[in-house]
GUPA-922074 format. One record per residue (C-alpha): x, y, z; chain; residue number from 1; residue in one letter. Coordinates in steps of 0.02 Angstrom, whole numbers, padded with zeros to 5 digits, always signed. Layout:
% residues N
> x_y_z_bado_sevo_nuvo
> X_Y_Z_A_NUM_A;
...
//
This chain:
% residues 453
> x_y_z_bado_sevo_nuvo
> -00621_+01627_+01754_A_1_X;
> -00483_+01683_+01873_A_2_X;
> -00365_+01825_+01835_A_3_X;
> -00215_+01705_+01820_A_4_X;
> -00309_+01595_+01698_A_5_X;
> -00364_+01745_+01599_A_6_X;
> -00186_+01809_+01588_A_7_X;
> -00122_+01636_+01542_A_8_X;
> -00255_+01622_+01410_A_9_X;
> -00206_+01792_+01343_A_10_X;
> -00024_+01737_+01324_A_11_X;
> -00078_+01579_+01233_A_12_X;
> -00187_+01678_+01118_A_13_X;
> -00045_+01799_+01083_A_14_X;
> +00074_+01657_+01041_A_15_X;
> -00056_+01574_+00932_A_16_X;
> -00085_+01739_+00844_A_17_X;
> +00101_+01762_+00808_A_18_X;
> +00115_+01584_+00744_A_19_X;
> -00038_+01611_+00636_A_20_X;
> +00037_+01769_+00561_A_21_X;
> +00200_+01679_+00528_A_22_X;
> +00108_+01537_+00443_A_23_X;
> +00013_+01662_+00339_A_24_X;
> +00176_+01740_+00280_A_25_X;
> +00252_+01570_+00240_A_26_X;
> +00095_+01493_+00167_A_27_X;
> +00112_+01399_+00002_A_28_X;
> -00041_+01391_-00113_A_29_X;
> -00123_+01220_-00113_A_30_X;
> -00094_+01115_-00267_A_31_X;
> +00040_+01032_-00370_A_32_X;
> +00161_+01111_-00491_A_33_X;
> +00335_+01082_-00558_A_34_X;
> +00412_+01225_-00459_A_35_X;
> +00355_+01146_-00296_A_36_X;
> +00418_+00979_-00357_A_37_X;
> +00592_+01046_-00396_A_38_X;
> +00608_+01107_-00218_A_39_X;
> +00545_+00941_-00151_A_40_X;
> +00669_+00840_-00254_A_41_X;
> +00808_+00960_-00209_A_42_X;
> +00780_+00965_-00021_A_43_X;
> +00674_+00819_+00041_A_44_X;
> +00668_+00670_-00077_A_45_X;
> +00775_+00527_-00004_A_46_X;
> +00884_+00491_-00158_A_47_X;
> +01019_+00401_-00058_A_48_X;
> +00894_+00289_+00032_A_49_X;
> +00813_+00236_-00132_A_50_X;
> +00985_+00198_-00203_A_51_X;
> +01036_+00094_-00052_A_52_X;
> +00871_+00000_-00057_A_53_X;
> +00880_-00040_-00242_A_54_X;
> +01064_-00092_-00226_A_55_X;
> +01026_-00228_-00098_A_56_X;
> +01203_-00219_-00029_A_57_X;
> +01287_-00225_-00199_A_58_X;
> +01356_-00048_-00175_A_59_X;
> +01485_-00109_-00048_A_60_X;
> +01657_-00190_-00059_A_61_X;
> +01612_-00368_-00014_A_62_X;
> +01684_-00497_-00137_A_63_X;
> +01507_-00556_-00173_A_64_X;
> +01447_-00383_-00229_A_65_X;
> +01387_-00363_-00408_A_66_X;
> +01441_-00187_-00462_A_67_X;
> +01323_-00193_-00612_A_68_X;
> +01169_-00234_-00508_A_69_X;
> +01097_-00059_-00482_A_70_X;
> +01140_-00010_-00661_A_71_X;
> +01029_-00149_-00728_A_72_X;
> +00875_-00086_-00635_A_73_X;
> +00740_+00001_-00738_A_74_X;
> +00673_+00169_-00682_A_75_X;
> +00531_+00252_-00775_A_76_X;
> +00493_+00438_-00770_A_77_X;
> +00327_+00517_-00812_A_78_X;
> +00360_+00700_-00852_A_79_X;
> +00242_+00847_-00867_A_80_X;
> +00111_+00829_-01006_A_81_X;
> +00120_+00639_-00991_A_82_X;
> +00290_+00621_-01074_A_83_X;
> +00341_+00443_-01032_A_84_X;
> +00525_+00393_-01015_A_85_X;
> +00550_+00207_-00990_A_86_X;
> +00708_+00104_-00968_A_87_X;
> +00806_+00237_-00876_A_88_X;
> +00959_+00169_-00785_A_89_X;
> +01093_+00241_-00671_A_90_X;
> +01260_+00183_-00605_A_91_X;
> +01268_+00282_-00444_A_92_X;
> +01165_+00379_-00320_A_93_X;
> +01234_+00540_-00395_A_94_X;
> +01172_+00493_-00569_A_95_X;
> +01000_+00449_-00500_A_96_X;
> +00988_+00609_-00399_A_97_X;
> +01049_+00723_-00539_A_98_X;
> +00928_+00647_-00664_A_99_X;
> +00779_+00665_-00546_A_100_X;
> +00824_+00845_-00507_A_101_X;
> +00853_+00885_-00691_A_102_X;
> +00698_+00800_-00765_A_103_X;
> +00583_+00834_-00616_A_104_X;
> +00469_+00684_-00651_A_105_X;
> +00288_+00696_-00598_A_106_X;
> +00298_+00509_-00562_A_107_X;
> +00441_+00386_-00537_A_108_X;
> +00407_+00202_-00569_A_109_X;
> +00524_+00059_-00528_A_110_X;
> +00539_-00096_-00636_A_111_X;
> +00643_-00255_-00631_A_112_X;
> +00829_-00287_-00634_A_113_X;
> +00869_-00345_-00811_A_114_X;
> +01005_-00458_-00875_A_115_X;
> +01088_-00306_-00957_A_116_X;
> +01080_-00117_-00939_A_117_X;
> +00902_-00074_-00994_A_118_X;
> +00956_+00091_-01074_A_119_X;
> +01069_-00009_-01192_A_120_X;
> +00941_-00143_-01234_A_121_X;
> +00936_-00098_-01420_A_122_X;
> +01122_-00134_-01440_A_123_X;
> +01097_-00308_-01369_A_124_X;
> +00941_-00336_-01476_A_125_X;
> +01045_-00309_-01634_A_126_X;
> +01157_-00455_-01585_A_127_X;
> +01012_-00573_-01619_A_128_X;
> +01019_-00655_-01448_A_129_X;
> +00871_-00631_-01332_A_130_X;
> +00979_-00574_-01187_A_131_X;
> +00870_-00431_-01125_A_132_X;
> +00759_-00514_-00996_A_133_X;
> +00706_-00476_-00816_A_134_X;
> +00812_-00568_-00689_A_135_X;
> +00747_-00501_-00522_A_136_X;
> +00598_-00404_-00461_A_137_X;
> +00517_-00379_-00292_A_138_X;
> +00355_-00473_-00267_A_139_X;
> +00229_-00331_-00274_A_140_X;
> +00045_-00306_-00233_A_141_X;
> -00067_-00162_-00287_A_142_X;
> -00232_-00136_-00197_A_143_X;
> -00343_+00001_-00265_A_144_X;
> -00499_+00057_-00172_A_145_X;
> -00592_+00084_-00337_A_146_X;
> -00602_-00106_-00349_A_147_X;
> -00719_-00099_-00199_A_148_X;
> -00844_+00021_-00278_A_149_X;
> -00980_-00112_-00278_A_150_X;
> -00971_-00128_-00088_A_151_X;
> -00936_+00051_-00029_A_152_X;
> -01067_+00187_-00029_A_153_X;
> -00977_+00336_+00048_A_154_X;
> -00864_+00368_-00103_A_155_X;
> -00833_+00307_-00279_A_156_X;
> -00693_+00315_-00405_A_157_X;
> -00534_+00396_-00340_A_158_X;
> -00617_+00474_-00187_A_159_X;
> -00577_+00403_-00015_A_160_X;
> -00629_+00446_+00162_A_161_X;
> -00609_+00375_+00336_A_162_X;
> -00768_+00270_+00316_A_163_X;
> -00700_+00168_+00170_A_164_X;
> -00513_+00173_+00212_A_165_X;
> -00534_+00024_+00334_A_166_X;
> -00545_-00082_+00175_A_167_X;
> -00362_-00042_+00145_A_168_X;
> -00320_-00075_+00327_A_169_X;
> -00399_-00248_+00311_A_170_X;
> -00297_-00283_+00153_A_171_X;
> -00135_-00236_+00239_A_172_X;
> -00171_-00343_+00393_A_173_X;
> -00227_-00497_+00296_A_174_X;
> -00091_-00496_+00164_A_175_X;
> +00052_-00445_+00278_A_176_X;
> +00014_-00584_+00403_A_177_X;
> +00006_-00715_+00265_A_178_X;
> +00167_-00657_+00183_A_179_X;
> +00259_-00670_+00348_A_180_X;
> +00177_-00821_+00429_A_181_X;
> +00131_-00928_+00278_A_182_X;
> +00274_-00887_+00158_A_183_X;
> +00410_-00838_+00280_A_184_X;
> +00451_-00668_+00205_A_185_X;
> +00524_-00535_+00320_A_186_X;
> +00574_-00381_+00220_A_187_X;
> +00406_-00306_+00174_A_188_X;
> +00367_-00124_+00136_A_189_X;
> +00190_-00053_+00131_A_190_X;
> +00166_+00116_+00047_A_191_X;
> +00018_+00232_+00027_A_192_X;
> -00011_+00261_-00159_A_193_X;
> -00043_+00447_-00133_A_194_X;
> -00226_+00441_-00178_A_195_X;
> -00335_+00286_-00173_A_196_X;
> -00240_+00132_-00121_A_197_X;
> -00086_+00044_-00055_A_198_X;
> +00065_-00043_-00129_A_199_X;
> +00165_-00187_-00055_A_200_X;
> +00348_-00227_-00092_A_201_X;
> +00413_-00398_-00036_A_202_X;
> +00602_-00379_-00045_A_203_X;
> +00677_-00541_+00022_A_204_X;
> +00805_-00617_-00096_A_205_X;
> +00700_-00770_-00133_A_206_X;
> +00548_-00658_-00166_A_207_X;
> +00648_-00555_-00292_A_208_X;
> +00703_-00712_-00383_A_209_X;
> +00530_-00790_-00401_A_210_X;
> +00479_-00843_-00577_A_211_X;
> +00319_-00777_-00656_A_212_X;
> +00237_-00946_-00623_A_213_X;
> +00283_-00940_-00439_A_214_X;
> +00220_-00761_-00425_A_215_X;
> +00056_-00813_-00504_A_216_X;
> +00039_-00956_-00379_A_217_X;
> +00062_-00836_-00232_A_218_X;
> -00062_-00712_-00307_A_219_X;
> -00187_-00854_-00330_A_220_X;
> -00164_-00900_-00146_A_221_X;
> -00246_-00734_-00102_A_222_X;
> -00383_-00745_-00233_A_223_X;
> -00559_-00790_-00175_A_224_X;
> -00672_-00689_-00291_A_225_X;
> -00761_-00778_-00432_A_226_X;
> -00894_-00727_-00558_A_227_X;
> -00917_-00553_-00630_A_228_X;
> -01003_-00387_-00592_A_229_X;
> -01174_-00463_-00627_A_230_X;
> -01152_-00610_-00510_A_231_X;
> -01254_-00607_-00350_A_232_X;
> -01122_-00709_-00262_A_233_X;
> -00939_-00665_-00291_A_234_X;
> -00880_-00780_-00152_A_235_X;
> -00937_-00959_-00137_A_236_X;
> -00855_-01084_-00019_A_237_X;
> -00892_-01265_-00066_A_238_X;
> -00784_-01358_+00059_A_239_X;
> -00692_-01320_+00221_A_240_X;
> -00604_-01152_+00224_A_241_X;
> -00416_-01149_+00201_A_242_X;
> -00328_-01113_+00369_A_243_X;
> -00266_-00947_+00298_A_244_X;
> -00445_-00893_+00263_A_245_X;
> -00504_-00953_+00433_A_246_X;
> -00368_-00850_+00518_A_247_X;
> -00407_-00698_+00411_A_248_X;
> -00592_-00712_+00453_A_249_X;
> -00568_-00736_+00640_A_250_X;
> -00430_-00611_+00668_A_251_X;
> -00474_-00471_+00546_A_252_X;
> -00624_-00483_+00430_A_253_X;
> -00767_-00517_+00550_A_254_X;
> -00713_-00383_+00675_A_255_X;
> -00683_-00248_+00545_A_256_X;
> -00843_-00289_+00453_A_257_X;
> -00950_-00275_+00609_A_258_X;
> -00859_-00130_+00692_A_259_X;
> -00811_-00022_+00541_A_260_X;
> -00898_-00068_+00379_A_261_X;
> -01072_-00114_+00437_A_262_X;
> -01117_+00060_+00500_A_263_X;
> -00982_+00156_+00409_A_264_X;
> -01052_+00101_+00241_A_265_X;
> -01234_+00091_+00300_A_266_X;
> -01247_-00081_+00221_A_267_X;
> -01427_-00115_+00274_A_268_X;
> -01491_+00065_+00274_A_269_X;
> -01588_+00059_+00111_A_270_X;
> -01689_-00071_+00018_A_271_X;
> -01569_-00070_-00128_A_272_X;
> -01422_-00108_-00015_A_273_X;
> -01500_-00244_+00092_A_274_X;
> -01578_-00328_-00061_A_275_X;
> -01401_-00348_-00129_A_276_X;
> -01356_-00447_+00027_A_277_X;
> -01519_-00545_+00029_A_278_X;
> -01484_-00601_-00150_A_279_X;
> -01331_-00692_-00083_A_280_X;
> -01438_-00806_+00027_A_281_X;
> -01473_-00971_-00064_A_282_X;
> -01632_-01011_+00035_A_283_X;
> -01770_-00901_-00039_A_284_X;
> -01888_-00923_+00109_A_285_X;
> -01762_-00847_+00230_A_286_X;
> -01723_-00703_+00113_A_287_X;
> -01910_-00668_+00094_A_288_X;
> -01938_-00675_+00282_A_289_X;
> -01800_-00549_+00314_A_290_X;
> -01858_-00436_+00173_A_291_X;
> -02035_-00430_+00245_A_292_X;
> -01971_-00399_+00421_A_293_X;
> -01861_-00255_+00363_A_294_X;
> -02002_-00176_+00264_A_295_X;
> -02107_-00173_+00424_A_296_X;
> -01961_-00105_+00525_A_297_X;
> -01942_+00037_+00402_A_298_X;
> -02124_+00087_+00430_A_299_X;
> -02127_+00071_+00619_A_300_X;
> -01950_+00078_+00688_A_301_X;
> -01934_+00125_+00873_A_302_X;
> -01767_+00041_+00909_A_303_X;
> -01627_+00155_+00969_A_304_X;
> -01496_+00032_+00905_A_305_X;
> -01421_+00068_+00734_A_306_X;
> -01531_-00008_+00598_A_307_X;
> -01380_-00089_+00513_A_308_X;
> -01331_-00180_+00673_A_309_X;
> -01510_-00235_+00706_A_310_X;
> -01534_-00308_+00532_A_311_X;
> -01363_-00392_+00530_A_312_X;
> -01402_-00478_+00695_A_313_X;
> -01569_-00538_+00627_A_314_X;
> -01487_-00605_+00470_A_315_X;
> -01350_-00695_+00567_A_316_X;
> -01473_-00771_+00689_A_317_X;
> -01581_-00843_+00551_A_318_X;
> -01436_-00910_+00448_A_319_X;
> -01335_-00982_+00592_A_320_X;
> -01483_-01065_+00678_A_321_X;
> -01523_-01171_+00526_A_322_X;
> -01466_-01350_+00505_A_323_X;
> -01401_-01325_+00329_A_324_X;
> -01213_-01298_+00332_A_325_X;
> -01225_-01196_+00172_A_326_X;
> -01334_-01068_+00259_A_327_X;
> -01214_-01049_+00405_A_328_X;
> -01071_-01025_+00283_A_329_X;
> -01170_-00888_+00197_A_330_X;
> -01126_-00767_+00338_A_331_X;
> -00941_-00795_+00301_A_332_X;
> -00971_-00772_+00115_A_333_X;
> -01057_-00604_+00144_A_334_X;
> -00914_-00541_+00252_A_335_X;
> -00783_-00600_+00128_A_336_X;
> -00877_-00515_-00013_A_337_X;
> -00879_-00347_+00076_A_338_X;
> -00712_-00349_+00166_A_339_X;
> -00583_-00469_+00092_A_340_X;
> -00433_-00392_-00001_A_341_X;
> -00449_-00366_-00189_A_342_X;
> -00277_-00368_-00267_A_343_X;
> -00230_-00329_-00446_A_344_X;
> -00181_-00504_-00499_A_345_X;
> -00086_-00453_-00656_A_346_X;
> +00029_-00335_-00562_A_347_X;
> +00083_-00474_-00444_A_348_X;
> +00100_-00609_-00577_A_349_X;
> +00231_-00533_-00691_A_350_X;
> +00409_-00474_-00659_A_351_X;
> +00405_-00334_-00788_A_352_X;
> +00265_-00233_-00706_A_353_X;
> +00312_-00059_-00647_A_354_X;
> +00262_+00010_-00478_A_355_X;
> +00269_+00188_-00413_A_356_X;
> +00419_+00227_-00304_A_357_X;
> +00393_+00272_-00121_A_358_X;
> +00405_+00457_-00079_A_359_X;
> +00338_+00512_-00249_A_360_X;
> +00208_+00650_-00245_A_361_X;
> +00040_+00608_-00321_A_362_X;
> +00003_+00742_-00452_A_363_X;
> -00186_+00738_-00421_A_364_X;
> -00182_+00756_-00232_A_365_X;
> -00010_+00827_-00195_A_366_X;
> +00009_+00692_-00061_A_367_X;
> +00174_+00603_-00033_A_368_X;
> +00178_+00413_-00052_A_369_X;
> +00234_+00378_+00126_A_370_X;
> +00267_+00207_+00206_A_371_X;
> +00134_+00128_+00316_A_372_X;
> +00177_+00031_+00473_A_373_X;
> +00081_-00134_+00455_A_374_X;
> +00089_-00158_+00644_A_375_X;
> -00013_+00001_+00669_A_376_X;
> -00098_+00019_+00500_A_377_X;
> -00267_+00049_+00584_A_378_X;
> -00195_+00217_+00642_A_379_X;
> -00148_+00274_+00467_A_380_X;
> -00252_+00421_+00405_A_381_X;
> -00235_+00460_+00218_A_382_X;
> -00311_+00633_+00244_A_383_X;
> -00165_+00689_+00355_A_384_X;
> -00023_+00629_+00242_A_385_X;
> +00107_+00765_+00205_A_386_X;
> +00069_+00862_+00047_A_387_X;
> +00187_+00956_-00067_A_388_X;
> +00118_+01125_-00015_A_389_X;
> +00122_+01089_+00173_A_390_X;
> +00301_+01026_+00161_A_391_X;
> +00357_+01183_+00073_A_392_X;
> +00265_+01288_+00200_A_393_X;
> +00357_+01194_+00338_A_394_X;
> +00523_+01227_+00250_A_395_X;
> +00480_+01412_+00241_A_396_X;
> +00442_+01409_+00428_A_397_X;
> +00616_+01336_+00459_A_398_X;
> +00704_+01485_+00381_A_399_X;
> +00850_+01489_+00262_A_400_X;
> +00980_+01478_+00401_A_401_X;
> +00933_+01298_+00446_A_402_X;
> +01053_+01161_+00391_A_403_X;
> +00990_+01043_+00254_A_404_X;
> +01005_+00891_+00370_A_405_X;
> +00889_+00980_+00490_A_406_X;
> +00762_+01030_+00359_A_407_X;
> +00694_+00854_+00343_A_408_X;
> +00676_+00838_+00531_A_409_X;
> +00579_+01000_+00539_A_410_X;
> +00448_+00938_+00415_A_411_X;
> +00306_+00814_+00434_A_412_X;
> +00397_+00698_+00311_A_413_X;
> +00540_+00671_+00433_A_414_X;
> +00452_+00536_+00534_A_415_X;
> +00405_+00439_+00378_A_416_X;
> +00584_+00435_+00315_A_417_X;
> +00648_+00386_+00488_A_418_X;
> +00522_+00243_+00491_A_419_X;
> +00576_+00189_+00316_A_420_X;
> +00758_+00183_+00372_A_421_X;
> +00740_+00103_+00543_A_422_X;
> +00598_-00020_+00513_A_423_X;
> +00632_-00070_+00333_A_424_X;
> +00796_-00016_+00254_A_425_X;
> +00918_-00056_+00395_A_426_X;
> +00849_-00231_+00431_A_427_X;
> +00844_-00264_+00243_A_428_X;
> +01026_-00215_+00216_A_429_X;
> +01079_-00317_+00368_A_430_X;
> +00990_-00467_+00292_A_431_X;
> +01073_-00436_+00122_A_432_X;
> +01244_-00429_+00204_A_433_X;
> +01213_-00594_+00295_A_434_X;
> +01154_-00676_+00132_A_435_X;
> +01310_-00616_+00041_A_436_X;
> +01423_-00680_+00180_A_437_X;
> +01335_-00848_+00182_A_438_X;
> +01344_-00864_-00007_A_439_X;
> +01528_-00816_-00010_A_440_X;
> +01573_-00939_+00128_A_441_X;
> +01479_-01078_+00038_A_442_X;
> +01578_-01044_-00122_A_443_X;
> +01743_-01044_-00025_A_444_X;
> +01698_-01209_+00056_A_445_X;
> +01647_-01282_-00112_A_446_X;
> +01813_-01227_-00184_A_447_X;
> +01908_-01307_-00040_A_448_X;
> +01811_-01469_-00062_A_449_X;
> +01853_-01476_-00248_A_450_X;
> +02037_-01446_-00213_A_451_X;
> +02041_-01585_-00084_A_452_X;
> +02006_-01709_-00223_A_453_X;
//
């Protein structure tokens, strides 16, 4: 090493040492508690952005605005010790912000827009008329990685890692493409749940006004799994695949299965695991041939290629070389079984389901529920999401003299909120304004036409 390099290295080390000492002084203990949460809600939570989103342009002065719209939206707070407050409602961003800061909810859920103020529902119930009913609600999807426990071996339950997270990436890619290309929706928000899954909010006006029957039909469009936990085959394709499934297979499922899941989950590494796949093959002679071959390989393996890749190639070659169409389709059925999205059907079917608000902090992990960019969802890493303790540490590093507007920019949450605003909220509000203008002009024209008679 030269003298210059040594001196340069010494300076770097000195700077790193100072930064380390400063971090040590400003360090916040890992974990989740109400004191941390109060600071988060007071300094970082985007109250105004949530209000603007949930108002859908009705907070302006346009003649088509409905001033009661936001006040008819249900918010639900889960407080410390699992105290559950449903049917909360607010008439302004200040009311929403003050209530959140005062109650410091461990979780905030968002429900539908009702026909009347949900906090006054009992007064309307006494009138005898059934006027308290949901009128609007985003089309929502909830994908939980625990629903994949039968096909992932790295983790189970609420645990996640970078080997099984590609299952969530697949779900985002498949569902987002279909919502945009097949249903024509544009205003879609994907959010990390804070622990073990992802949530999707479809916010177009016509999506919010879907009936329960229409929501169920869309949910069914994505549903391919049949049978139960004891079924050998959970996916069975009898006829030609729907074009949506063909596209999903060609553009997402096959690639992710072979490049991420096959080795990441070690799907053929043990007898128990490969027997599960062999049980999905309808032709017993082929399954037996592969089983025997893999038993021999286990005893005398000299191949340098990954055993999962070797066995998958052997299985594909045998199934796809056969004349029976059902055998060739078996490869697709295996990939769909292990990789295709598993949505919570009930959450998507009904308007009155609650869903956790973006930018909440998960009480088990301390991670913030940040938005995910569907265009680059393969780059999302749940293990690097901002946590309550790291955000407070970053605030401490900023110092008390920093302006509040700057505090957000100086934390790792800043980029997530900027993305929420620029990629989702601003285009959404622009669309809402255009819809209001179009609706208003149509009413004016209708009025003119009636007068001309």
